[in-house]
N, C-alpha and C positions, 0 to 999 in steps of 0.2 A: 769420604771418597768424592762426593759431589758429581756434578755433570761432566761427562766427557765431551771434549770439543772436537769438532772437525772444522776444516777450513773449506769454504765453498770453492770448488775447483774452477768453475767458469762463471765468474761474477757477471760478465756481460749479459748473460741470459736473464738475469734478475734485475737489470737496470733498465729503466724507461724514463723518457722525458716527461715533464709535467704537463705538456700541452697535448698529449695523446688522448684518444677517446676511451671511454669505458669499454667499448667493444674490443679495442686493441689490447687493453689491459687484461680483459677476460681471456683472450687468446693466449697471451703470454703466461698468465697464471696457470692455464691448462697445460702449457708446454714445459713448465719448470718442475723440478723435483721439490725444491724448497719453496713453499707456497707464500712467499712474500716478495713484493716488488719494491725495489729501492728507486725512489724518484729523484731525478736530478734536474737542475735548471739548465738554461742554455749555455752556461759556463761549465757544465758537468759537475757542479757542486751538489752534494747530497742535501736535499731539502725536506724529504718526506718519505713515508713508507705506505704501502698499500697492501692489504691482506684481503683474502676472500671474505672475511667478516665485514670489512669496510665496504666492499662491493655489495654484499647482501643488504646491509643497512641502507645504502644509497638507493638501491632498486626499490626496496620497501618504501622509501621516502619519495619515490617518483622519478628518480633519475632515468634518463634514456640512454641507449647505447651510444649516442653522440655526445653525451655529457663529458666535458674534459675532466680528467682525473684530478686536476688541480682543485676541483670543487669538492672532492670526496676523500682525498688522501689525508693521512695523519701528518700534519706539519709540526708536530712535537714528538718526533721519533726518538727512540733511545739509540745512542751510538757512543763510540769511544773516540777520544782524540789522540790516544796513544795506546800502544799494546799493553793490555792489562788482563792477563788470563783469569785472575781471580774475579775481577769485576765482570768479565764476559760470562763466566760461569754463573754468577749471581743473576745477571740479566736473563740468561738462557733458562732459568727456572720458570720464567714467566712469558718469554717471547720466543719466536722461532729463530730469529737471526739477529746478530749484532754486528753492524758494520764498523770498521775502523777507518777514520778519515784523516787526511793530512791537513796541513795548515790552510790549504785552499778549500777544505771540505770535500776533496775528491776521495772517493772510496778506494782504499788500498787493499783491504782484506775484509772478509766477512766470516765471522764465526757462526757455526750452526751446531745444534745438538747432535751428538752421535746417534744415528738411527738404531 
């Protein structure tokens, strides 16, 4: 049977720019249902992911609330370059959300595990 997929309804809530502060990221993580932030650059291309685990590790390592998330985000995130439901299910066995990006790496859809 495998994992059932949902599509994240309002992607914009989970997207942040890589130059924002850790404080801003914490506020956004607190406000979203799916606890992962998708980090984009100034061209709105997907470049990284940020989870509460990344934030906790950064704080334990001495990061301040002013630290830019570009210093703590995961710049080797898992994502799909095309719609692939099978691969999305495989990834969702290990992670919270799998973005699908277009040729410009802009996020077009985000798959999440069914709650």
